VEXROTOR-705336 format. One record per residue: residue number from 0; residue in three letters; x, y, z of N, C-alpha, C in turn. Coordinates in pm, whole numbers. Example, Ala and Ser with C-alpha at 12.3 -4.5 7.8 and 13.67 -1.06 7.14 Angstrom:
% VEXROTOR-705336
   pos   code      n_x      n_y      n_z     ca_x     ca_y     ca_z      c_x      c_y      c_z
     0    ALA     1319     -569      780     1230     -450      780     1320     -330      780
     1    SER     1285     -225      708     1367     -106      714     1290        3      787
//
This chain:
% VEXROTOR-705336
   pos   code      n_x      n_y      n_z     ca_x     ca_y     ca_z      c_x      c_y      c_z
     0    MET     3694     1370    -1465     3561     1380    -1524     3458     1346    -1417
     1    PRO     3355     1432    -1395     3255     1404    -1291     3173     1280    -1325
     2    VAL     3126     1211    -1221     3048     1089    -1242     2907     1121    -1292
     3    VAL     2859     1243    -1266     2728     1284    -1313     2729     1436    -1327
     4    SER     2646     1487    -1416     2642     1632    -1439     2518     1692    -1372
     5    MET     2523     1823    -1352     2410     1894    -1294     2288     1883    -1384
     6    ARG     2309     1883    -1513     2197     1871    -1608     2125     1737    -1591
     7    GLU     2201     1631    -1575     2140     1498    -1557     2059     1493    -1427
     8    LEU     2112     1554    -1322     2039     1556    -1195     1907     1633    -1209
     9    LEU     1912     1746    -1279     1790     1826    -1297     1687     1752    -1384
    10    GLU     1733     1690    -1492     1641     1622    -1581     1577     1500    -1514
    11    ALA     1649     1437    -1421     1594     1321    -1351     1506     1360    -1232
    12    GLY     1502     1489    -1198     1419     1532    -1087     1475     1496     -951
    13    VAL     1607     1489     -940     1669     1453     -813     1647     1562     -709
    14    HIS     1620     1685     -753     1611     1798     -660     1477     1808     -589
    15    PHE     1378     1730     -629     1246     1739     -566     1243     1658     -437
    16    GLY     1208     1725     -327     1197     1658     -199     1051     1629     -166
    17    HIS     1025     1602      -36      889     1575        8      818     1706       42
    18    GLN      692     1694       76      615     1810      119      673     1865      250
    19    THR      650     1992      270      710     2058      387      658     2001      519
    20    ARG      541     1943      519      488     1887      643      539     1745      668
    21    ARG      608     1688      570      665     1554      587      816     1563      564
    22    TRP      885     1604      665     1029     1619      650     1098     1587      781
    23    ASN     1228     1565      772     1310     1540      890     1398     1664      911
    24    PRO     1390     1727     1027     1468     1850     1049     1619     1831     1029
    25    LYS     1668     1707     1042     1811     1684     1022     1853     1704      877
    26    MET     1756     1705      785     1787     1726      644     1790     1875      608
    27    ARG     1778     1963      708     1772     2106      680     1895     2155      603
    28    ARG     2013     2101      636     2136     2150      574     2146     2113      426
    29    TYR     2065     2016      381     2069     1976      240     1957     2039      157
    30    ILE     1874     2122      219     1760     2181      150     1797     2321       99
    31    PHE     1766     2346      -26     1798     2475      -88     1688     2578      -62
    32    THR     1564     2539      -90     1451     2630      -69     1323     2550      -67
    33    GLU     1210     2622      -63     1077     2559      -63      991     2627     -168
    34    ARG      926     2546     -250      841     2600     -355      712     2518     -363
    35    GLY      601     2588     -352      471     2522     -364      449     2414     -261
    36    GLY      502     2434     -142      484     2334      -37      574     2214      -49
    37    ILE      675     2219     -136      770     2108     -157      911     2160     -137
    38    TYR      990     2084      -66     1129     2123      -44     1212     2093     -169
    39    ILE     1304     2183     -200     1395     2167     -313     1534     2138     -256
    40    ILE     1590     2027     -298     1721     1983     -247     1832     2060     -318
    41    ASP     1936     2092     -243     2050     2165     -297     2135     2069     -381
    42    LEU     2127     2084     -512     2198     1991     -601     2349     2015     -602
    43    GLN     2395     2131     -560     2539     2152     -548     2597     2056     -446
    44    GLN     2529     2041     -333     2575     1946     -232     2559     1802     -282
    45    THR     2449     1777     -351     2428     1641     -406     2540     1604     -501
    46    LEU     2582     1699     -584     2688     1674     -681     2819     1638     -610
    47    GLU     2851     1710     -504     2974     1683     -431     2966     1550     -356
    48    LEU     2852     1525     -292     2839     1405     -210     2830     1278     -294
    49    VAL     2770     1286     -412     2765     1168     -497     2904     1135     -551
    50    GLU     2988     1236     -569     3128     1212     -607     3202     1136     -496
    51    GLN     3179     1178     -371     3243     1110     -258     3195      965     -246
    52    ALA     3064      944     -261     3009      809     -252     3063      721     -365
    53    ALA     3072      776     -486     3123      699     -599     3270      664     -578
    54    ALA     3348      758     -523     3489      730     -495     3503      618     -392
    55    PHE     3415      618     -292     3422      514     -189     3394      375     -247
    56    VAL     3284      361     -321     3251      229     -376     3354      187     -481
    57    ARG     3414      284     -550     3519      251     -646     3640      190     -574
    58    ASN     3674      247     -459     3785      192     -380     3753       52     -328
    59    VAL     3628       31     -288     3587     -102     -243     3603     -204     -355
    60    ALA     3559     -167     -475     3571     -256     -590     3716     -280     -629
    61    GLU     3801     -178     -615     3942     -195     -648     4009     -297     -556
    62    ARG     3963     -304     -432     4019     -401     -338     3958     -540     -354
    63    GLY     3869     -554     -450     3804     -682     -471     3686     -706     -378
    64    GLY     3634     -600     -314     3521     -614     -223     3388     -615     -296
    65    SER     3281     -634     -219     3147     -639     -276     3058     -536     -208
    66    VAL     2961     -486     -284     2865     -388     -234     2726     -447     -255
    67    LEU     2649     -456     -149     2513     -510     -157     2415     -398     -191
    68    PHE     2345     -412     -303     2244     -314     -344     2110     -350     -278
    69    VAL     2049     -253     -212     1921     -277     -144     1822     -171     -191
    70    GLY     1712     -216     -251     1607     -124     -295     1479     -201     -317
    71    THR     1396     -212     -215     1274     -291     -225     1151     -207     -261
    72    LYS     1166      -76     -268     1051        6     -306     1029       -3     -457
    73    LYS      906       18     -496      867       -5     -635      948       77     -733
    74    GLN      979      201     -698     1047      291     -792     1190      248     -822
    75    GLY     1252      169     -734     1392      134     -754     1420      -12     -777
    76    GLN     1317      -96     -778     1339     -241     -789     1410     -280     -919
    77    ASP     1357     -231    -1031     1413     -269    -1161     1555     -215    -1178
    78    ALA     1579      -92    -1136     1712      -33    -1150     1814     -107    -1065
    79    VAL     1776     -143     -944     1867     -215     -855     1904     -350     -914
    80    GLU     1804     -422     -964     1833     -554    -1021     1919     -543    -1146
    81    GLU     1885     -451    -1234     1957     -437    -1361     2102     -395    -1341
    82    GLU     2123     -291    -1261     2258     -238    -1246     2346     -331    -1161
    83    ALA     2290     -389    -1056     2369     -481     -974     2410     -604    -1054
    84    THR     2320     -654    -1136     2353     -769    -1221     2460     -732    -1322
    85    ARG     2454     -611    -1376     2551     -567    -1476     2693     -565    -1421
    86    VAL     2709     -524    -1296     2843     -513    -1239     2878     -634    -1150
    87    GLY     2791     -735    -1147     2821     -856    -1073     2818     -840     -922
    88    MET     2725     -760     -871     2712     -740     -727     2580     -799     -676
    89    PRO     2576     -842     -551     2450     -895     -495     2348     -784     -474
    90    TYR     2222     -822     -470     2117     -721     -452     1995     -784     -385
    91    VAL     1915     -699     -323     1786     -736     -265     1686     -633     -314
    92    ASN     1585     -676     -390     1491     -580     -447     1345     -617     -426
    93    HIS     1317     -721     -347     1178     -755     -321     1144     -747     -172
    94    ARG     1217     -817      -91     1189     -817       52     1318     -847      126
    95    TRP     1342     -767      229     1459     -790      312     1426     -895      417
    96    LEU     1496    -1008      411     1475    -1113      509     1555    -1081      635
    97    GLY     1488    -1082      749     1557    -1054      875     1671    -1151      898
    98    GLY     1788    -1099      931     1904    -1184      954     1985    -1212      830
    99    LEU     1956    -1142      721     2033    -1165      598     2181    -1139      618
   100    LEU     2214    -1044      703     2354    -1014      732     2398    -1070      868
   101    THR     2314    -1054      969     2355    -1093     1105     2341    -1243     1129
   102    ASN     2259    -1312     1050     2242    -1457     1067     2275    -1526      936
   103    TRP     2397    -1506      891     2437    -1555      760     2436    -1708      752
   104    ARG     2458    -1777      862     2460    -1923      858     2324    -1978      814
   105    THR     2217    -1924      871     2084    -1969      832     2054    -1932      687
   106    ILE     2092    -1812      647     2068    -1769      509     2145    -1856      411
   107    SER     2267    -1893      446     2346    -1979      357     2282    -2117      341
   108    GLU     2217    -2165      447     2146    -2293      437     2028    -2282      340
   109    ARG     1958    -2170      343     1848    -2149      250     1900    -2136      106
   110    LEU     2018    -2077       91     2077    -2067      -43     2114    -2205      -96
   111    GLU     2166    -2290       -9     2198    -2427      -51     2071    -2502      -92
   112    ARG     1963    -2479      -16     1835    -2542      -52     1789    -2493     -189
   113    MET     1805    -2366     -217     1764    -2312     -346     1847    -2373     -459
   114    HIS     1979    -2386     -438     2063    -2449     -540     2022    -2595     -563
   115    GLU     1987    -2663     -455     1944    -2803     -469     1815    -2814     -550
   116    LEU     1718    -2729     -520     1593    -2731     -595     1615    -2694     -742
   117    ARG     1704    -2600     -767     1736    -2565     -906     1796    -2684     -979
   118    ARG     1884    -2756     -912     1947    -2873     -975     1843    -2980    -1006
   119    LEU     1752    -3005     -913     1647    -3104     -937     1556    -3062    -1052
   120    ARG     1530    -2932    -1061     1445    -2884    -1171     1515    -2896    -1305
   121    ASP     1644    -2858    -1310     1717    -2861    -1437     1741    -3004    -1484
   122    GLU     1759    -3097    -1391     1782    -3236    -1428     1653    -3312    -1456
   123    GLY     1538    -3248    -1434     1410    -3314    -1458     1366    -3407    -1348
   124    GLN     1430    -3399    -1231     1395    -3489    -1122     1258    -3454    -1063
   125    LEU     1221    -3326    -1067     1093    -3288    -1010      975    -3346    -1088
   126    GLU      995    -3373    -1216      887    -3429    -1297      853    -3571    -1256
   127    LEU      944    -3637    -1186      919    -3775    -1145      842    -3784    -1014
   128    LEU      823    -3672     -947      755    -3671     -818      604    -3665     -837
   129    PRO      528    -3702     -735      382    -3686     -743      344    -3539     -762
   130    PRO      233    -3511     -828      196    -3371     -860      193    -3279     -738
   131    LYS      137    -3325     -628      126    -3239     -511      262    -3201     -456
   132    GLU      351    -3301     -446      486    -3274     -395      565    -3187     -492
   133    ARG      546    -3208     -622      617    -3128     -721      573    -2982     -715
   134    ILE      445    -2957     -702      395    -2820     -693      445    -2751     -568
   135    THR      450    -2826     -457      500    -2769     -332      646    -2726     -345
   136    MET      727    -2811     -406      869    -2779     -421      891    -2666     -521
   137    MET      810    -2659     -625      823    -2550     -721      784    -2416     -657
   138    ASN      681    -2418     -573      643    -2296     -501      752    -2252     -405
   139    GLU      816    -2349     -341      926    -2317     -249     1042    -2255     -326
   140    LEU     1073    -2312     -442     1182    -2259     -523     1150    -2117     -572
   141    GLU     1026    -2094     -613      988    -1961     -660     1000    -1857     -548
   142    LYS      960    -1895     -428      970    -1803     -315     1115    -1773     -280
   143    LEU     1198    -1876     -282     1340    -1855     -252     1407    -1767     -356
   144    GLU     1374    -1788     -484     1434    -1708     -589     1388    -1562     -582
   145    THR     1264    -1540     -538     1215    -1403     -525     1289    -1328     -415
   146    ASN     1309    -1395     -301     1369    -1328     -186     1521    -1333     -184
   147    LEU     1579    -1440     -238     1724    -1459     -229     1792    -1473     -364
   148    GLY     1717    -1452     -473     1777    -1468     -605     1892    -1373     -631
   149    GLY     1886    -1254     -571     1992    -1156     -593     2119    -1182     -516
   150    VAL     2112    -1265     -412     2231    -1293     -330     2276    -1438     -350
   151    THR     2241    -1496     -464     2275    -1636     -490     2425    -1660     -483
   152    ASP     2504    -1570     -540     2648    -1589     -547     2723    -1518     -435
   153    MET     2652    -1463     -337     2719    -1394     -226     2775    -1498     -130
   154    LYS     2907    -1496     -111     2974    -1598      -30     2982    -1561      117
   155    GLY     2951    -1438      152     2961    -1395      291     2908    -1254      306
   156    VAL     2938    -1195      418     2891    -1058      445     2961     -962      351
   157    PRO     2888     -869      287     2952     -775      193     3038     -673      266
   158    ASP     3115     -597      189     3201     -495      247     3128     -363      271
   159    ALA     3017     -341      201     2936     -220      218     2800     -247      157
   160    ILE     2703     -159      191     2571     -171      131     2529      -36       75
   161    PHE     2453      -42      -33     2398       79      -96     2247       69      -87
   162    VAL     2184      169      -25     2040      167        2     1973      281      -73
   163    VAL     1858      252     -131     1784      353     -206     1696      437     -114
   164    ASP     1632      378      -14     1542      453       75     1574      415      219
   165    LEU     1633      506      294     1670      476      433     1547      449      519
   166    ARG     1440      520      495     1321      506      579     1257      369      562
   167    LYS     1255      319      442     1192      189      414     1283       72      452
   168    GLU     1412       90      444     1507      -20      467     1570      -12      606
   169    GLN     1491       21      707     1545       34      841     1600      -98      894
   170    LEU     1539     -208      858     1588     -338      906     1728     -366      851
   171    ALA     1749     -336      723     1881     -355      663     1983     -261      726
   172    ILE     1942     -138      756     2032      -41      817     2076      -89      956
   173    ARG     1981     -141     1034     2015     -188     1169     2116     -303     1162
   174    GLU     2097     -395     1070     2190     -507     1060     2328     -460     1014
   175    ALA     2331     -366      921     2459     -313      875     2531     -240      989
   176    ARG     2456     -162     1067     2515      -92     1181     2569     -191     1284
   177    ARG     2497     -298     1302     2538     -397     1401     2671     -462     1363
   178    LEU     2693     -477     1233     2817     -539     1184     2923     -436     1150
   179    GLY     2891     -308     1163     2988     -204     1131     3015     -186      984
   180    LEU     2916     -215      899     2934     -201      755     2905      -58      712
   181    PRO     2985        0      624     2956      135      572     2828      134      490
   182    VAL     2751      241      502     2622      253      434     2627      373      340
   183    VAL     2600      347      212     2584      452      111     2435      457       78
   184    ALA     2375      576       81     2230      581       66     2185      705      -10
   185    LEU     2076      685      -85     2003      797     -145     1903      845      -41
   186    VAL     1918      967        7     1844     1017      123     1751     1129       80
   187    ASP     1622     1111      106     1522     1213       75     1501     1302      198
   188    THR     1418     1403      184     1402     1501      292     1324     1446      412
   189    ASN     1264     1327      399     1191     1269      512     1272     1162      585
   190    CYS     1401     1150      553     1486     1047      613     1584     1108      713
   191    ASP     1642     1022      794     1744     1063      890     1882     1041      828
   192    PRO     1954     1145      793     2084     1127      727     2190     1065      817
   193    ASP     2167     1064      948     2265     1006     1039     2276      855     1023
   194    ASP     2178      792      957     2182      646      938     2278      605      827
   195    ALA     2327      700      750     2415      667      638     2553      729      660
   196    ASP     2655      656      618     2792      707      624     2821      798      505
   197    TYR     2763      765      390     2780      846      268     2640      884      219
   198    VAL     2603     1008      245     2469     1058      214     2467     1115       73
   199    ILE     2365     1075       -4     2341     1133     -137     2203     1197     -131
   200    PRO     2192     1327     -103     2060     1391      -94     1991     1388     -230
   201    GLY     1869     1337     -232     1798     1331     -359     1662     1268     -345
   202    ASN     1588     1276     -451     1452     1224     -458     1455     1072     -471
   203    ASP     1394     1002     -375     1390      856     -381     1251      804     -418
   204    ASP     1162      892     -465     1027      852     -502     1002      858     -652
   205    ALA     1101      893     -731     1087      900     -876     1174      792     -940
   206    ILE     1120      726    -1040     1192      617    -1106     1320      668    -1172
   207    ARG     1311      782    -1239     1428      836    -1309     1537      877    -1212
   208    SER     1499      934    -1101     1597      976    -1000     1668      855     -941
   209    CYS     1590      753     -902     1651      631     -845     1742      563     -948
   210    SER     1695      557    -1072     1774      490    -1176     1906      560    -1200
   211    LEU     1904      695    -1199     2026      770    -1223     2128      746    -1112
   212    ILE     2088      756     -988     2183      740     -877     2235      597     -870
   213    VAL     2146      500     -892     2190      360     -890     2289      335    -1002
   214    ARG     2265      393    -1119     2357      375    -1232     2493      439    -1204
   215    VAL     2492      555    -1140     2619      622    -1106     2702      535    -1011
   216    ILE     2639      478     -910     2710      392     -816     2761      266     -887
   217    ALA     2677      209     -973     2719       89    -1047     2836      119    -1140
   218    ASN     2834      234    -1205     2945      272    -1294     3075      287    -1216
   219    ALA     3066      343    -1095     3186      358    -1013     3242      221     -975
   220    ILE     3154      128     -943     3200       -9     -909     3264      -73    -1031
   221    GLU     3202      -56    -1146     3259     -113    -1269     3396      -55    -1299
   222    ALA     3412       76    -1277     3542      140    -1298     3646       84    -1203
   223    GLY     3609       61    -1078     3703        3     -982     3744     -138    -1019
   224    LYS     3650     -218    -1064     3681     -356    -1103     3769     -359    -1228
   225    SER     3743     -274    -1325     3825     -271    -1446     3965     -221    -1417
   226    LYS     3980     -132    -1319     4113      -82    -1283     4197     -194    -1223
   227    VAL     4135     -277    -1142     4206     -390    -1084     4253     -483    -1195
   228    THR     4165     -509    -1290     4202     -596    -1400     4318     -539    -1481
   229    ALA     4314     -409    -1508     4421     -346    -1585     4553     -353    -1509
   230    GLU     4549     -330    -1378     4672     -337    -1299     4729     -479    -1299
   231    GLU     4640     -578    -1288     4687     -716    -1289     4752     -750    -1423
   232    MET     4691     -704    -1531     4749     -729    -1663     4885     -660    -1678
   233    ALA     4895     -538    -1629     5022     -466    -1637     5130     -536    -1555
   234    ALA     5091     -584    -1436     5188     -655    -1352     5234     -784    -1419
   235    SER     5140     -854    -1482     5177     -978    -1552     5272     -949    -1668
   236    ALA     5244     -840    -1743     5331     -805    -1855     5470     -766    -1806
   237    ALA     5478     -692    -1695     5607     -652    -1641     5686     -773    -1594
   238    ALA     5618     -868    -1532     5685     -989    -1485     5740    -1070    -1602
   239    ALA     5663    -1071    -1713     5710    -1144    -1831     5834    -1081    -1891
   240    GLU     5842     -947    -1886     5959     -879    -1940     6082     -900    -1852
   241    VAL     6063     -902    -1722     6176     -917    -1632     6230    -1058    -1636
   242    GLU     6146    -1157    -1652     6189    -1296    -1650     6279    -1324    -1769
   243    PRO     6400    -1375    -1749     6490    -1402    -1861     6438    -1515    -1948
   244    ALA     6464    -1500    -2077     6420    -1603    -2170     6507    -1727    -2153
   245    PRO     6452    -1846    -2162     6532    -1969    -2147     6634    -1981    -2258
   246    GLU     6758    -2020    -2220     6864    -2034    -2319     6839    -2156    -2405
   247    ALA     6874    -2142    -2532     6855    -2254    -2624     6954    -2364    -2592
   248    GLU     6907    -2487    -2589     6994    -2600    -2559     7086    -2626    -2677
   249    PRO     7214    -2649    -2651     7306    -2678    -2763     7269    -2806    -2833
   250    ALA     7284    -2805    -2964     7253    -2924    -3042     7353    -3034    -3011
   251    PRO     7309    -3158    -3006     7402    -3269    -2977     7511    -3278    -3082
   252    ASP     7631    -3306    -3034     7746    -3316    -3127     7729    -3437    -3217
   253    GLU     7748    -3413    -3348     7741    -3521    -3445     7882    -3563    -3483
   254    GLU     7899    -3692    -3497     8031    -3741    -3536     8059    -3701    -3680
   255    PRO     8174    -3647    -3708     8205    -3604    -3845     8216    -3723    -3939
   256    VAL     8184    -3696    -4063     8195    -3801    -4165     8343    -3823    -4196
   257    GLU     8376    -3946    -4238     8515    -3980    -4265     8577    -3885    -4366
   258    ALA     8498    -3847    -4468     8553    -3761    -4571     8590    -3625    -4516
   259    ASP     8518    -3584    -4409     8548    -3454    -4352     8681    -3455    -4278
   260    ARG     8726    -3575    -4236     8851    -3583    -4162     8969    -3610    -4254
   261    ALA     8946    -3612    -4385     9057    -3637    -4477     9152    -3517    -4475
   262    PRO     9284    -3543    -4482     9380    -3432    -4483     9362    -3348    -4608
   263    GLN     9387    -3218    -4592     9365    -3123    -4701     9465    -3140    -4813
   264    ASP     9589    -3190    -4784     9691    -3195    -4888     9679    -3318    -4975
   265    GLU     9591    -3412    -4943     9575    -3529    -5026     9479    -3500    -5140
   266    SER     9508    -3555    -5252     9420    -3537    -5367     9309    -3639    -5362
   267    PRO     9200    -3612    -5430     9088    -3708    -5427     9124    -3842    -5484
   268    ALA     9222    -3846    -5577     9258    -3975    -5637     9329    -4063    -5539
   269    ASP     9406    -4005    -5443     9480    -4086    -5348     9394    -4139    -5235
   270    GLN     9272    -4088    -5223     9187    -4131    -5112     9124    -4265    -5144
   271    THR     9106    -4344    -5041     9042    -4474    -5058     8894    -4453    -5085
   272    PRO     8841    -4512    -5193     8699    -4489    -5223     8611    -4546    -5112
   273    THR     8511    -4476    -5079     8414    -4518    -4975     8274    -4510    -5032
   274    ASP     8184    -4570    -4958     8044    -4567    -5002     7984    -4428    -4988
   275    GLN     8034    -4351    -4889     7980    -4220    -4868     8068    -4117    -4939
   276    VAL     8017    -4053    -5040     8089    -3954    -5116     8058    -3818    -5060
   277    PRO     8155    -3735    -5032     8126    -3602    -4979     8047    -3520    -5080
   278    GLU     7964    -3432    -5026     7879    -3348    -5112     7963    -3256    -5198
   279    GLU     8071    -3200    -5147     8154    -3109    -5224     8295    -3163    -5228
   280    VAL     8352    -3170    -5349     8490    -3219    -5364     8580    -3100    -5361
   281    PRO     8680    -3100    -5275     8769    -2984    -5269     8840    -2963    -5400
   282    ALA     8855    -2842    -5440     8924    -2809    -5566     9071    -2841    -5553
   283    GLU     9130    -2887    -5670     9274    -2920    -5671     9356    -2791    -5674
//
């Protein structure tokens, strides 16, 4: 089943490119035609390439890897935050801090500071401080949450990054290239497709177009994560079937009652009366 249909791409306006005077000649192979001074992107290629990109991120998720969502432009901020949060992936949707990938030690220190300020706020410790100091720390916390709130749970460098606009996120692209991270990107006609390993030709200036592509990538990640879970459950069930059931421990031997050891040929009258009478008297 395809991850997206041609109808969905058309309805979201993914095929609309930039004006003919604002284009990158390297995008020529992804352009279908020109109408009214605007380039029209070839959606047949987009359909094939988005399938390849979705397969790649699905494989990353199956291996337990992480994909960093990057989209700081206005049209993609909400979609990036919503979809990345839904699938449990880190994201950056306000401002890319220089060194987020290449200087992870410093970024991790800022994350620890943010966690500390959150703890002080939740425990009510900030209310005990003087007003000026409290306001300063609250402003610091707000700034950290704006810039680093999406990477709060990121423990290290991600396995790949997904970018909504290559032209706007050049700093993120350079850091990813420096670390050799694969780049999946929504590429418009004014971008350089050589900056991405998995190119998705499409409109990056429309909210519906950005939302659709981001959702497709998020769905592929979700499918990869659920497949891992299903395989783990199947492996656990198979292991339970192979493991032999523990043998029941034999009951401790009970000493027989005296009446049970009486010879069968003796009549009940000849037996010495005892305090313990057998439950069943043998028939004569």
